[in-house]
All heavy atoms as TSV, in Angstrom:
chain	resi	resn	atom	element	x	y	z
A	1	MET	N	N	11.381	35.874	44.704
A	1	MET	CA	C	11.883	35.192	45.840
A	1	MET	C	C	13.427	35.333	45.904
A	1	MET	O	O	14.001	35.080	44.905
A	1	MET	CB	C	11.572	33.714	45.741
A	1	MET	CG	C	12.110	32.738	46.788
A	1	MET	SD	S	11.132	31.196	46.735
A	1	MET	CE	C	12.485	30.194	46.761
A	2	ARG	N	N	14.023	35.769	46.913
A	2	ARG	CA	C	15.445	36.051	47.122
A	2	ARG	C	C	15.961	34.872	47.906
A	2	ARG	O	O	15.470	34.397	48.856
A	2	ARG	CB	C	15.597	37.311	47.956
A	2	ARG	CG	C	15.324	38.524	47.139
A	2	ARG	CD	C	15.939	39.754	47.707
A	2	ARG	NE	N	17.293	39.731	47.648
A	2	ARG	CZ	C	18.130	40.168	48.533
A	2	ARG	NH1	N	17.651	40.854	49.463
A	2	ARG	NH2	N	19.512	40.049	48.453
A	3	PHE	N	N	17.235	34.455	47.365
A	3	PHE	CA	C	17.942	33.456	48.046
A	3	PHE	C	C	19.007	34.143	48.852
A	3	PHE	O	O	19.812	34.855	48.276
A	3	PHE	CB	C	18.469	32.511	46.949
A	3	PHE	CG	C	17.499	31.692	46.318
A	3	PHE	CD1	C	17.165	31.860	44.963
A	3	PHE	CD2	C	16.743	30.641	46.941
A	3	PHE	CE1	C	16.305	31.223	44.293
A	3	PHE	CE2	C	15.854	29.899	46.249
A	3	PHE	CZ	C	15.613	30.178	44.874
A	4	PRO	N	N	19.015	33.982	50.095
A	4	PRO	CA	C	20.027	34.770	51.003
A	4	PRO	C	C	21.447	34.352	50.628
A	4	PRO	O	O	22.336	35.166	50.946
A	4	PRO	CB	C	19.722	34.461	52.340
A	4	PRO	CG	C	18.773	33.185	52.231
A	4	PRO	CD	C	18.178	33.118	50.844
A	5	ALA	N	N	21.745	33.151	49.956
A	5	ALA	CA	C	23.041	32.870	49.758
A	5	ALA	C	C	23.735	33.525	48.601
A	5	ALA	O	O	24.988	33.635	48.462
A	5	ALA	CB	C	23.153	31.309	49.507
A	6	PHE	N	N	22.868	34.088	47.768
A	6	PHE	CA	C	23.418	34.931	46.480
A	6	PHE	C	C	23.021	36.363	46.683
A	6	PHE	O	O	22.021	36.745	47.004
A	6	PHE	CB	C	22.662	34.356	45.216
A	6	PHE	CG	C	23.080	32.838	45.011
A	6	PHE	CD1	C	22.108	31.916	44.940
A	6	PHE	CD2	C	24.335	32.542	44.756
A	6	PHE	CE1	C	22.350	30.645	44.644
A	6	PHE	CE2	C	24.728	31.265	44.360
A	6	PHE	CZ	C	23.691	30.257	44.458
A	7	PRO	N	N	24.076	37.257	46.206
A	7	PRO	CA	C	23.707	38.635	46.253
A	7	PRO	C	C	22.630	38.809	45.087
A	7	PRO	O	O	22.508	38.085	44.165
A	7	PRO	CB	C	25.010	39.273	45.983
A	7	PRO	CG	C	26.055	38.117	45.770
A	7	PRO	CD	C	25.379	36.902	45.965
A	8	ASN	N	N	22.112	40.033	45.149
A	8	ASN	CA	C	20.969	40.362	44.059
A	8	ASN	C	C	21.656	40.400	42.715
A	8	ASN	O	O	20.988	39.925	41.769
A	8	ASN	CB	C	20.364	41.783	44.513
A	8	ASN	CG	C	19.096	41.910	43.773
A	8	ASN	OD1	O	18.483	40.866	43.384
A	8	ASN	ND2	N	18.707	43.105	43.666
A	9	TRP	N	N	22.817	41.018	42.504
A	9	TRP	CA	C	23.355	40.993	41.206
A	9	TRP	C	C	23.675	39.735	40.601
A	9	TRP	O	O	23.586	39.491	39.411
A	9	TRP	CB	C	24.593	41.934	41.210
A	9	TRP	CG	C	25.769	41.341	42.032
A	9	TRP	CD1	C	25.984	41.617	43.360
A	9	TRP	CD2	C	26.807	40.419	41.578
A	9	TRP	NE1	N	27.149	40.894	43.730
A	9	TRP	CE2	C	27.561	40.172	42.650
A	9	TRP	CE3	C	27.123	39.821	40.371
A	9	TRP	CZ2	C	28.680	39.366	42.649
A	9	TRP	CZ3	C	28.115	39.037	40.244
A	9	TRP	CH2	C	28.992	38.865	41.435
A	10	LEU	N	N	24.052	38.687	41.469
A	10	LEU	CA	C	24.429	37.313	40.971
A	10	LEU	C	C	23.131	36.679	40.501
A	10	LEU	O	O	23.096	35.935	39.577
A	10	LEU	CB	C	25.093	36.609	42.099
A	10	LEU	CG	C	25.608	35.152	41.736
A	10	LEU	CD1	C	26.473	35.209	40.417
A	10	LEU	CD2	C	26.328	34.572	42.863
A	11	GLN	N	N	22.005	36.890	41.238
A	11	GLN	CA	C	20.725	36.312	40.853
A	11	GLN	C	C	20.348	36.865	39.468
A	11	GLN	O	O	19.869	36.040	38.717
A	11	GLN	CB	C	19.712	36.622	41.889
A	11	GLN	CG	C	19.840	35.958	43.220
A	11	GLN	CD	C	18.713	36.387	44.144
A	11	GLN	OE1	O	17.568	36.628	43.691
A	11	GLN	NE2	N	19.090	36.359	45.475
A	12	TRP	N	N	20.489	38.081	39.224
A	12	TRP	CA	C	20.180	38.594	37.939
A	12	TRP	C	C	21.122	38.000	36.749
A	12	TRP	O	O	20.571	37.636	35.755
A	12	TRP	CB	C	20.276	40.177	37.886
A	12	TRP	CG	C	19.030	40.781	38.481
A	12	TRP	CD1	C	18.967	41.346	39.683
A	12	TRP	CD2	C	17.821	40.831	37.930
A	12	TRP	NE1	N	17.680	41.827	39.948
A	12	TRP	CE2	C	16.910	41.547	38.862
A	12	TRP	CE3	C	17.260	40.391	36.710
A	12	TRP	CZ2	C	15.603	41.840	38.629
A	12	TRP	CZ3	C	15.928	40.673	36.540
A	12	TRP	CH2	C	15.016	41.365	37.465
A	13	LEU	N	N	22.359	37.958	37.169
A	13	LEU	CA	C	23.271	37.340	36.166
A	13	LEU	C	C	22.954	35.966	35.904
A	13	LEU	O	O	23.063	35.474	34.746
A	13	LEU	CB	C	24.701	37.441	36.743
A	13	LEU	CG	C	25.912	36.971	35.927
A	13	LEU	CD1	C	25.965	37.834	34.695
A	13	LEU	CD2	C	27.208	36.955	36.638
A	14	LEU	N	N	22.602	34.996	36.918
A	14	LEU	CA	C	22.223	33.765	36.635
A	14	LEU	C	C	20.926	33.717	35.821
A	14	LEU	O	O	20.706	32.689	34.897
A	14	LEU	CB	C	21.989	33.023	38.074
A	14	LEU	CG	C	23.287	32.707	38.799
A	14	LEU	CD1	C	22.859	32.139	40.187
A	14	LEU	CD2	C	24.096	31.775	38.039
A	15	LEU	N	N	19.972	34.520	36.109
A	15	LEU	CA	C	18.703	34.542	35.257
A	15	LEU	C	C	19.107	34.867	33.845
A	15	LEU	O	O	18.579	34.219	32.999
A	15	LEU	CB	C	17.847	35.632	35.826
A	15	LEU	CG	C	16.564	35.857	35.053
A	15	LEU	CD1	C	15.646	34.565	34.903
A	15	LEU	CD2	C	15.623	36.929	35.593
A	16	LEU	N	N	19.959	35.792	33.541
A	16	LEU	CA	C	20.294	36.163	32.177
A	16	LEU	C	C	21.072	34.991	31.560
A	16	LEU	O	O	20.807	34.763	30.458
A	16	LEU	CB	C	21.297	37.383	32.209
A	16	LEU	CG	C	20.352	38.759	32.483
A	16	LEU	CD1	C	21.564	39.845	32.591
A	16	LEU	CD2	C	19.441	39.025	31.485
A	17	ALA	N	N	21.880	34.352	32.173
A	17	ALA	CA	C	22.591	33.075	31.741
A	17	ALA	C	C	21.604	32.047	31.389
A	17	ALA	O	O	21.791	31.476	30.319
A	17	ALA	CB	C	23.611	32.606	32.765
A	18	VAL	N	N	20.549	31.808	32.217
A	18	VAL	CA	C	19.537	30.836	31.821
A	18	VAL	C	C	18.815	31.159	30.617
A	18	VAL	O	O	18.467	30.327	29.825
A	18	VAL	CB	C	18.580	30.643	33.081
A	18	VAL	CG1	C	17.435	29.789	32.708
A	18	VAL	CG2	C	19.379	29.885	34.172
A	19	ILE	N	N	18.401	32.448	30.439
A	19	ILE	CA	C	17.736	32.913	29.384
A	19	ILE	C	C	18.547	32.819	28.108
A	19	ILE	O	O	18.039	32.284	26.928
A	19	ILE	CB	C	17.165	34.397	29.517
A	19	ILE	CG1	C	16.021	34.491	30.632
A	19	ILE	CG2	C	16.669	35.049	28.272
A	19	ILE	CD1	C	15.761	35.809	30.965
A	20	TRP	N	N	19.763	33.192	28.198
A	20	TRP	CA	C	20.792	33.073	26.998
A	20	TRP	C	C	20.730	31.581	26.583
A	20	TRP	O	O	20.787	31.227	25.388
A	20	TRP	CB	C	22.140	33.644	27.367
A	20	TRP	CG	C	23.060	33.494	26.240
A	20	TRP	CD1	C	23.141	34.246	25.156
A	20	TRP	CD2	C	24.184	32.437	26.167
A	20	TRP	NE1	N	24.284	33.860	24.394
A	20	TRP	CE2	C	24.740	32.685	24.841
A	20	TRP	CE3	C	24.443	31.391	27.008
A	20	TRP	CZ2	C	25.759	31.875	24.557
A	20	TRP	CZ3	C	25.443	30.589	26.551
A	20	TRP	CH2	C	26.108	30.917	25.342
A	21	LEU	N	N	21.003	30.664	27.542
A	21	LEU	CA	C	21.082	29.217	27.244
A	21	LEU	C	C	19.862	28.689	26.593
A	21	LEU	O	O	19.937	27.971	25.712
A	21	LEU	CB	C	21.431	28.561	28.563
A	21	LEU	CG	C	21.659	26.920	28.394
A	21	LEU	CD1	C	22.936	26.786	27.587
A	21	LEU	CD2	C	21.877	26.365	29.754
A	22	TRP	N	N	18.646	29.146	27.077
A	22	TRP	CA	C	17.439	28.719	26.492
A	22	TRP	C	C	17.302	29.160	25.025
A	22	TRP	O	O	16.990	28.374	24.211
A	22	TRP	CB	C	16.272	29.291	27.334
A	22	TRP	CG	C	14.915	28.929	26.787
A	22	TRP	CD1	C	14.323	27.619	26.891
A	22	TRP	CD2	C	14.047	29.685	26.090
A	22	TRP	NE1	N	13.003	27.676	26.468
A	22	TRP	CE2	C	12.900	28.910	25.758
A	22	TRP	CE3	C	14.096	30.882	25.630
A	22	TRP	CZ2	C	11.844	29.395	25.097
A	22	TRP	CZ3	C	13.126	31.592	24.928
A	22	TRP	CH2	C	11.911	30.767	24.628
A	23	ILE	N	N	17.742	30.342	24.825
A	23	ILE	CA	C	17.770	30.886	23.377
A	23	ILE	C	C	18.707	30.073	22.510
A	23	ILE	O	O	18.333	29.738	21.386
A	23	ILE	CB	C	17.966	32.262	23.348
A	23	ILE	CG1	C	16.985	33.176	23.930
A	23	ILE	CG2	C	18.361	32.912	21.960
A	23	ILE	CD1	C	17.314	34.613	24.134
A	24	GLN	N	N	19.831	29.666	23.028
A	24	GLN	CA	C	20.778	29.006	22.278
A	24	GLN	C	C	20.305	27.561	21.956
A	24	GLN	O	O	20.441	26.977	20.779
A	24	GLN	CB	C	22.133	28.918	22.996
A	24	GLN	CG	C	22.915	30.182	23.208
A	24	GLN	CD	C	23.268	30.840	21.811
A	24	GLN	OE1	O	23.822	30.116	20.938
A	24	GLN	NE2	N	23.024	32.091	21.695
A	25	VAL	N	N	19.580	26.944	22.945
A	25	VAL	CA	C	19.067	25.629	22.715
A	25	VAL	C	C	17.966	25.590	21.694
A	25	VAL	O	O	17.972	24.780	20.845
A	25	VAL	CB	C	18.689	24.971	24.101
A	25	VAL	CG1	C	17.775	23.714	23.853
A	25	VAL	CG2	C	19.756	24.669	24.947
A	26	SER	N	N	17.148	26.638	21.783
A	26	SER	CA	C	16.091	26.791	20.799
A	26	SER	C	C	16.579	26.921	19.414
A	26	SER	O	O	16.050	26.373	18.402
A	26	SER	CB	C	15.271	28.028	21.172
A	26	SER	OG	O	14.466	27.760	22.373
A	27	MET	N	N	17.644	27.672	19.262
A	27	MET	CA	C	18.265	27.996	17.911
A	27	MET	C	C	18.823	26.640	17.448
A	27	MET	O	O	18.694	26.398	16.179
A	27	MET	CB	C	19.241	29.137	17.988
A	27	MET	CG	C	18.676	30.486	18.113
A	27	MET	SD	S	19.821	31.634	18.477
A	27	MET	CE	C	21.006	31.612	17.126
A	28	PHE	N	N	19.411	25.915	18.333
A	28	PHE	CA	C	20.090	24.593	17.913
A	28	PHE	C	C	19.057	23.646	17.476
A	28	PHE	O	O	19.143	22.904	16.435
A	28	PHE	CB	C	20.966	24.121	18.995
A	28	PHE	CG	C	21.629	22.773	18.802
A	28	PHE	CD1	C	22.574	22.747	17.976
A	28	PHE	CD2	C	21.054	21.572	19.417
A	28	PHE	CE1	C	23.250	21.467	17.702
A	28	PHE	CE2	C	21.624	20.289	19.102
A	28	PHE	CZ	C	22.706	20.320	18.256
A	29	GLN	N	N	17.885	23.513	18.225
A	29	GLN	CA	C	16.839	22.627	17.884
A	29	GLN	C	C	16.273	22.994	16.501
A	29	GLN	O	O	15.876	22.121	15.762
A	29	GLN	CB	C	15.801	22.621	18.877
A	29	GLN	CG	C	16.201	21.916	20.150
A	29	GLN	CD	C	15.073	21.919	21.254
A	29	GLN	OE1	O	14.301	23.004	21.245
A	29	GLN	NE2	N	15.153	21.186	22.211
A	30	ALA	N	N	16.015	24.293	16.275
A	30	ALA	CA	C	15.489	24.737	14.926
A	30	ALA	C	C	16.503	24.322	13.885
A	30	ALA	O	O	16.071	23.902	12.711
A	30	ALA	CB	C	15.251	26.206	15.025
A	31	ALA	N	N	17.745	24.487	13.990
A	31	ALA	CA	C	18.775	24.102	13.013
A	31	ALA	C	C	18.652	22.685	12.807
A	31	ALA	O	O	18.864	22.089	11.636
A	31	ALA	CB	C	20.136	24.562	13.440
A	32	GLN	N	N	18.635	21.865	13.753
A	32	GLN	CA	C	18.547	20.401	13.664
A	32	GLN	C	C	17.310	19.916	12.990
A	32	GLN	O	O	17.360	18.964	12.045
A	32	GLN	CB	C	18.598	19.790	14.984
A	32	GLN	CG	C	20.072	19.891	15.646
A	32	GLN	CD	C	21.255	19.286	14.894
A	32	GLN	OE1	O	21.136	18.353	14.366
A	32	GLN	NE2	N	22.288	20.145	14.704
A	33	THR	N	N	16.202	20.600	13.191
A	33	THR	CA	C	14.937	20.169	12.625
A	33	THR	C	C	15.021	20.531	11.058
A	33	THR	O	O	14.602	19.692	10.145
A	33	THR	CB	C	13.812	20.956	13.172
A	33	THR	OG1	O	13.798	20.657	14.606
A	33	THR	CG2	C	12.369	20.637	12.552
A	34	THR	N	N	15.635	21.724	10.766
A	34	THR	CA	C	15.696	22.053	9.347
A	34	THR	C	C	16.653	21.067	8.687
A	34	THR	O	O	16.380	20.608	7.509
A	34	THR	CB	C	16.312	23.539	9.236
A	34	THR	OG1	O	15.342	24.419	9.904
A	34	THR	CG2	C	16.393	23.917	7.795
A	35	ARG	N	N	17.782	20.739	9.297
A	35	ARG	CA	C	18.700	19.713	8.704
A	35	ARG	C	C	17.974	18.403	8.396
A	35	ARG	O	O	18.060	17.819	7.357
A	35	ARG	CB	C	19.908	19.674	9.464
A	35	ARG	CG	C	20.945	18.606	8.821
A	35	ARG	CD	C	22.128	18.482	9.587
A	35	ARG	NE	N	22.751	19.726	10.211
A	35	ARG	CZ	C	23.556	19.572	11.257
A	35	ARG	NH1	N	23.908	18.394	11.744
A	35	ARG	NH2	N	24.177	20.682	11.716
A	36	ARG	N	N	17.259	17.955	9.419
A	36	ARG	CA	C	16.615	16.651	9.248
A	36	ARG	C	C	15.605	16.764	8.044
A	36	ARG	O	O	15.478	15.777	7.406
A	36	ARG	CB	C	15.937	16.288	10.586
A	36	ARG	CG	C	16.514	15.047	11.301
A	36	ARG	CD	C	15.697	14.734	12.484
A	36	ARG	NE	N	16.081	15.665	13.541
A	36	ARG	CZ	C	15.148	16.302	14.193
A	36	ARG	NH1	N	13.885	16.120	13.985
A	36	ARG	NH2	N	15.449	17.198	15.227
A	37	LEU	N	N	14.852	17.910	7.992
A	37	LEU	CA	C	13.798	17.947	7.051
A	37	LEU	C	C	14.467	17.973	5.578
A	37	LEU	O	O	13.953	17.357	4.708
A	37	LEU	CB	C	13.005	19.269	7.202
A	37	LEU	CG	C	11.977	19.289	8.259
A	37	LEU	CD1	C	11.319	20.669	8.518
A	37	LEU	CD2	C	10.851	18.291	7.882
A	38	LYS	N	N	15.602	18.697	5.496
A	38	LYS	CA	C	16.334	18.804	4.192
A	38	LYS	C	C	16.795	17.338	3.790
A	38	LYS	O	O	16.860	17.058	2.659
A	38	LYS	CB	C	17.399	19.804	4.280
A	38	LYS	CG	C	18.063	20.057	2.916
A	38	LYS	CD	C	19.025	21.067	3.001
A	38	LYS	CE	C	19.739	21.260	1.583
A	38	LYS	NZ	N	20.844	22.178	1.558
A	39	MET	N	N	17.353	16.690	4.845
A	39	MET	CA	C	17.795	15.304	4.499
A	39	MET	C	C	16.764	14.447	4.010
A	39	MET	O	O	17.010	13.436	3.165
A	39	MET	CB	C	18.548	14.743	5.755
A	39	MET	CG	C	19.853	15.554	6.152
A	39	MET	SD	S	20.620	14.923	7.603
A	39	MET	CE	C	20.739	13.263	7.364
A	40	ARG	N	N	15.526	14.651	4.295
A	40	ARG	CA	C	14.573	13.709	3.939
A	40	ARG	C	C	14.214	13.803	2.356
A	40	ARG	O	O	13.682	12.881	1.739
A	40	ARG	CB	C	13.114	14.129	4.581
A	40	ARG	CG	C	13.095	13.610	5.947
A	40	ARG	CD	C	11.656	13.743	6.549
A	40	ARG	NE	N	10.785	14.687	5.903
A	40	ARG	CZ	C	9.660	15.247	6.465
A	40	ARG	NH1	N	9.433	14.918	7.681
A	40	ARG	NH2	N	8.869	16.053	5.843
A	41	PHE	N	N	14.592	14.898	1.796
A	41	PHE	CA	C	14.314	15.201	0.326
A	41	PHE	C	C	15.610	15.160	-0.375
A	41	PHE	O	O	16.508	16.030	-0.142
A	41	PHE	CB	C	13.599	16.638	0.184
A	41	PHE	CG	C	12.339	16.589	1.061
A	41	PHE	CD1	C	12.301	17.451	2.083
A	41	PHE	CD2	C	11.296	15.811	0.769
A	41	PHE	CE1	C	11.237	17.533	2.907
A	41	PHE	CE2	C	10.135	15.887	1.485
A	41	PHE	CZ	C	10.115	16.767	2.636
A	42	ALA	N	N	15.717	14.264	-1.396
A	42	ALA	CA	C	16.940	14.190	-2.137
A	42	ALA	C	C	17.149	15.234	-3.207
A	42	ALA	O	O	18.197	15.563	-3.617
A	42	ALA	CB	C	17.007	12.823	-2.807
A	43	SER	N	N	15.935	15.802	-3.630
A	43	SER	CA	C	15.835	16.767	-4.661
A	43	SER	C	C	14.822	17.763	-4.490
A	43	SER	O	O	13.896	17.564	-3.603
A	43	SER	CB	C	15.883	16.159	-6.072
A	43	SER	OG	O	14.425	15.565	-6.191
A	44	ARG	N	N	14.750	18.765	-5.255
A	44	ARG	CA	C	13.796	19.785	-5.205
A	44	ARG	C	C	12.387	19.150	-5.667
A	44	ARG	O	O	11.335	19.510	-5.213
A	44	ARG	CB	C	14.110	20.926	-6.106
A	44	ARG	CG	C	13.019	21.889	-6.309
A	44	ARG	CD	C	13.346	23.229	-5.875
A	44	ARG	NE	N	12.255	24.187	-5.869
A	44	ARG	CZ	C	12.407	25.396	-6.400
A	44	ARG	NH1	N	13.577	25.823	-6.703
A	44	ARG	NH2	N	11.322	26.138	-6.458
A	45	GLN	N	N	12.473	18.291	-6.581
A	45	GLN	CA	C	11.225	17.551	-7.013
A	45	GLN	C	C	10.636	16.701	-5.941
A	45	GLN	O	O	9.361	16.777	-5.820
A	45	GLN	CB	C	11.636	16.590	-8.259
A	45	GLN	CG	C	10.358	15.903	-8.778
A	45	GLN	CD	C	9.455	16.883	-9.454
A	45	GLN	OE1	O	9.943	17.943	-10.045
A	45	GLN	NE2	N	8.184	16.646	-9.326
A	46	ASP	N	N	11.398	15.941	-5.105
A	46	ASP	CA	C	10.842	15.341	-3.913
A	46	ASP	C	C	10.210	16.295	-3.028
A	46	ASP	O	O	9.168	16.120	-2.424
A	46	ASP	CB	C	11.963	14.626	-3.151
A	46	ASP	CG	C	12.591	13.433	-3.977
A	46	ASP	OD1	O	11.869	12.989	-5.023
A	46	ASP	OD2	O	13.709	12.983	-3.617
A	47	LEU	N	N	10.779	17.442	-2.853
A	47	LEU	CA	C	10.227	18.475	-1.938
A	47	LEU	C	C	8.853	18.960	-2.404
A	47	LEU	O	O	7.984	19.079	-1.721
A	47	LEU	CB	C	11.203	19.646	-1.768
A	47	LEU	CG	C	10.645	20.868	-1.013
A	47	LEU	CD1	C	10.468	20.479	0.397
A	47	LEU	CD2	C	11.774	21.974	-1.097
A	48	GLU	N	N	8.763	19.203	-3.669
A	48	GLU	CA	C	7.527	19.702	-4.346
A	48	GLU	C	C	6.434	18.588	-4.301
A	48	GLU	O	O	5.279	18.934	-4.098
A	48	GLU	CB	C	7.716	20.233	-5.742
A	48	GLU	CG	C	8.643	21.419	-5.826
A	48	GLU	CD	C	8.858	21.915	-7.228
A	48	GLU	OE1	O	8.424	21.300	-8.264
A	48	GLU	OE2	O	9.593	22.892	-7.354
A	49	THR	N	N	6.875	17.346	-4.443
A	49	THR	CA	C	5.937	16.306	-4.395
A	49	THR	C	C	5.377	16.171	-2.863
A	49	THR	O	O	4.094	15.964	-2.795
A	49	THR	CB	C	6.534	14.917	-4.712
A	49	THR	OG1	O	7.079	15.054	-6.046
A	49	THR	CG2	C	5.699	13.738	-4.778
A	50	ALA	N	N	6.222	16.267	-1.972
A	50	ALA	CA	C	5.834	16.243	-0.567
A	50	ALA	C	C	4.895	17.319	-0.286
A	50	ALA	O	O	3.763	17.140	0.510
A	50	ALA	CB	C	6.956	16.266	0.352
A	51	TYR	N	N	5.120	18.549	-0.856
A	51	TYR	CA	C	4.200	19.669	-0.541
A	51	TYR	C	C	2.983	19.516	-1.246
A	51	TYR	O	O	1.778	19.730	-0.635
A	51	TYR	CB	C	4.821	20.889	-0.992
A	51	TYR	CG	C	3.977	22.155	-0.830
A	51	TYR	CD1	C	3.728	22.586	0.395
A	51	TYR	CD2	C	3.512	22.793	-1.940
A	51	TYR	CE1	C	2.799	23.754	0.546
A	51	TYR	CE2	C	2.678	23.937	-1.897
A	51	TYR	CZ	C	2.422	24.367	-0.599
A	51	TYR	OH	O	1.539	25.483	-0.390
A	52	THR	N	N	3.007	18.981	-2.434
A	52	THR	CA	C	1.711	18.642	-3.163
A	52	THR	C	C	0.813	17.691	-2.416
A	52	THR	O	O	-0.392	17.775	-2.499
A	52	THR	CB	C	1.978	18.186	-4.686
A	52	THR	OG1	O	2.856	19.193	-5.152
A	52	THR	CG2	C	0.810	18.068	-5.428
A	53	LYS	N	N	1.385	16.707	-1.932
A	53	LYS	CA	C	0.597	15.624	-1.252
A	53	LYS	C	C	0.199	16.023	0.173
A	53	LYS	O	O	-0.584	15.347	0.910
A	53	LYS	CB	C	1.421	14.359	-1.058
A	53	LYS	CG	C	1.742	13.578	-2.372
A	53	LYS	CD	C	2.633	12.341	-2.193
A	53	LYS	CE	C	2.833	11.638	-3.460
A	53	LYS	NZ	N	3.679	10.373	-3.330
A	54	GLY	N	N	0.851	17.162	0.635
A	54	GLY	CA	C	0.371	17.647	2.021
A	54	GLY	C	C	1.175	17.125	3.141
A	54	GLY	O	O	0.798	17.309	4.240
A	55	ASN	N	N	2.320	16.499	2.746
A	55	ASN	CA	C	3.195	15.966	3.764
A	55	ASN	C	C	3.941	17.034	4.697
A	55	ASN	O	O	4.307	16.699	5.837
A	55	ASN	CB	C	4.240	15.013	3.326
A	55	ASN	CG	C	3.623	13.719	2.672
A	55	ASN	OD1	O	2.378	13.433	3.019
A	55	ASN	ND2	N	4.228	13.208	1.692
A	56	ILE	N	N	4.210	18.193	4.024
A	56	ILE	CA	C	4.677	19.277	4.777
A	56	ILE	C	C	3.835	20.615	4.575
A	56	ILE	O	O	3.241	20.672	3.510
A	56	ILE	CB	C	6.230	19.619	4.224
A	56	ILE	CG1	C	6.212	19.802	2.794
A	56	ILE	CG2	C	7.201	18.456	4.568
A	56	ILE	CD1	C	7.665	20.340	2.359
A	57	ASN	N	N	3.953	21.446	5.497
A	57	ASN	CA	C	3.130	22.721	5.440
A	57	ASN	C	C	3.822	23.736	4.519
A	57	ASN	O	O	4.995	23.559	4.148
A	57	ASN	CB	C	2.670	23.321	6.725
A	57	ASN	CG	C	3.852	23.573	7.487
A	57	ASN	OD1	O	4.819	24.033	7.034
A	57	ASN	ND2	N	3.717	23.683	8.938
A	58	ARG	N	N	3.194	24.790	4.245
A	58	ARG	CA	C	3.772	25.916	3.334
A	58	ARG	C	C	4.961	26.531	3.978
A	58	ARG	O	O	5.912	26.773	3.220
A	58	ARG	CB	C	2.693	26.972	3.068
A	58	ARG	CG	C	3.220	28.008	2.137
A	58	ARG	CD	C	2.056	28.681	1.501
A	58	ARG	NE	N	2.555	29.842	0.629
A	58	ARG	CZ	C	2.812	29.571	-0.610
A	58	ARG	NH1	N	2.617	28.423	-1.245
A	58	ARG	NH2	N	3.219	30.514	-1.476
A	59	ASP	N	N	5.029	26.795	5.331
A	59	ASP	CA	C	6.217	27.449	5.884
A	59	ASP	C	C	7.372	26.468	5.666
A	59	ASP	O	O	8.485	26.958	5.358
A	59	ASP	CB	C	5.933	27.605	7.445
A	59	ASP	CG	C	4.948	28.724	7.507
A	59	ASP	OD1	O	4.695	29.538	6.783
A	59	ASP	OD2	O	4.341	28.677	8.678
A	60	GLU	N	N	7.314	25.238	5.925
A	60	GLU	CA	C	8.442	24.292	5.800
A	60	GLU	C	C	8.867	24.281	4.271
A	60	GLU	O	O	10.004	24.196	3.979
A	60	GLU	CB	C	8.067	22.974	6.241
A	60	GLU	CG	C	7.949	22.749	7.773
A	60	GLU	CD	C	7.343	21.414	8.110
A	60	GLU	OE1	O	6.584	20.779	7.376
A	60	GLU	OE2	O	7.618	20.926	9.279
A	61	TYR	N	N	7.844	24.223	3.459
A	61	TYR	CA	C	8.106	24.274	2.078
A	61	TYR	C	C	8.920	25.439	1.569
A	61	TYR	O	O	9.935	25.323	0.810
A	61	TYR	CB	C	6.926	24.040	1.220
A	61	TYR	CG	C	7.068	24.204	-0.328
A	61	TYR	CD1	C	7.552	23.172	-1.119
A	61	TYR	CD2	C	6.625	25.399	-0.902
A	61	TYR	CE1	C	7.792	23.337	-2.417
A	61	TYR	CE2	C	6.849	25.595	-2.285
A	61	TYR	CZ	C	7.384	24.527	-3.029
A	61	TYR	OH	O	7.601	24.686	-4.406
A	62	GLU	N	N	8.460	26.627	1.972
A	62	GLU	CA	C	9.168	27.885	1.615
A	62	GLU	C	C	10.637	27.862	2.164
A	62	GLU	O	O	11.609	28.244	1.350
A	62	GLU	CB	C	8.363	29.076	1.998
A	62	GLU	CG	C	7.107	29.272	1.326
A	62	GLU	CD	C	7.288	29.545	-0.125
A	62	GLU	OE1	O	8.227	30.074	-0.553
A	62	GLU	OE2	O	6.388	29.153	-0.906
A	63	GLN	N	N	10.822	27.424	3.439
A	63	GLN	CA	C	12.129	27.445	4.000
A	63	GLN	C	C	12.990	26.380	3.287
A	63	GLN	O	O	14.102	26.761	2.989
A	63	GLN	CB	C	11.962	27.051	5.446
A	63	GLN	CG	C	13.290	27.164	6.218
A	63	GLN	CD	C	13.144	26.832	7.684
A	63	GLN	OE1	O	12.099	26.208	8.109
A	63	GLN	NE2	N	14.081	27.131	8.529
A	64	LEU	N	N	12.572	25.230	2.998
A	64	LEU	CA	C	13.330	24.268	2.334
A	64	LEU	C	C	13.646	24.534	0.865
A	64	LEU	O	O	14.656	24.300	0.305
A	64	LEU	CB	C	12.817	22.886	2.494
A	64	LEU	CG	C	12.734	22.287	3.889
A	64	LEU	CD1	C	11.875	21.087	4.072
A	64	LEU	CD2	C	14.136	22.070	4.467
A	65	LYS	N	N	12.672	25.155	0.236
A	65	LYS	CA	C	12.796	25.503	-1.197
A	65	LYS	C	C	14.000	26.598	-1.318
A	65	LYS	O	O	14.826	26.416	-2.294
A	65	LYS	CB	C	11.514	26.258	-1.714
A	65	LYS	CG	C	11.615	26.530	-3.165
A	65	LYS	CD	C	10.307	27.098	-3.576
A	65	LYS	CE	C	10.137	28.444	-3.234
A	65	LYS	NZ	N	8.825	29.046	-3.902
A	66	GLY	N	N	14.125	27.457	-0.398
A	66	GLY	CA	C	15.190	28.402	-0.348
A	66	GLY	C	C	16.591	27.755	-0.049
A	66	GLY	O	O	17.547	28.082	-0.617
A	67	ARG	N	N	16.672	26.706	0.673
A	67	ARG	CA	C	17.776	25.924	0.998
A	67	ARG	C	C	18.201	25.107	-0.205
A	67	ARG	O	O	19.300	24.821	-0.435
A	67	ARG	CB	C	17.631	25.073	2.069
A	67	ARG	CG	C	17.588	25.897	3.381
A	67	ARG	CD	C	17.699	25.196	4.589
A	67	ARG	NE	N	17.491	25.859	5.793
A	67	ARG	CZ	C	18.412	26.469	6.497
A	67	ARG	NH1	N	19.591	26.491	6.198
A	67	ARG	NH2	N	18.127	27.193	7.600
A	68	PHE	N	N	17.296	24.725	-1.078
A	68	PHE	CA	C	17.541	23.984	-2.289
A	68	PHE	C	C	17.979	24.835	-3.543
A	68	PHE	O	O	18.297	24.472	-4.495
A	68	PHE	CB	C	16.408	23.059	-2.750
A	68	PHE	CG	C	16.407	21.782	-2.129
A	68	PHE	CD1	C	15.418	21.424	-1.226
A	68	PHE	CD2	C	17.341	20.803	-2.451
A	68	PHE	CE1	C	15.353	20.124	-0.654
A	68	PHE	CE2	C	17.321	19.530	-1.873
A	68	PHE	CZ	C	16.380	19.168	-0.880
A	69	GLY	N	N	17.795	26.189	-3.181
A	69	GLY	CA	C	18.231	27.230	-4.206
A	69	GLY	C	C	17.284	27.654	-5.164
A	69	GLY	O	O	17.470	27.666	-6.307
A	70	GLY	N	N	16.071	27.991	-4.683
A	70	GLY	CA	C	15.116	28.332	-5.619
A	70	GLY	C	C	13.959	29.109	-4.956
A	70	GLY	O	O	13.409	29.405	-4.327
């Protein structure tokens, strides 16, 4: 659908800007989620206990284990 008020090149530029913004927001949300998850665990032992009990899945465990340095 073409909007007659904008030239074609500007429509493409706006589309690219929206896609770039969406990617930036997604990356920011992922960083915030990781930070929140890491703040829930005071130590590596707490992290391993949560994984053993099934409170977090393997992907989260592996990601947070790397952030705790191990």
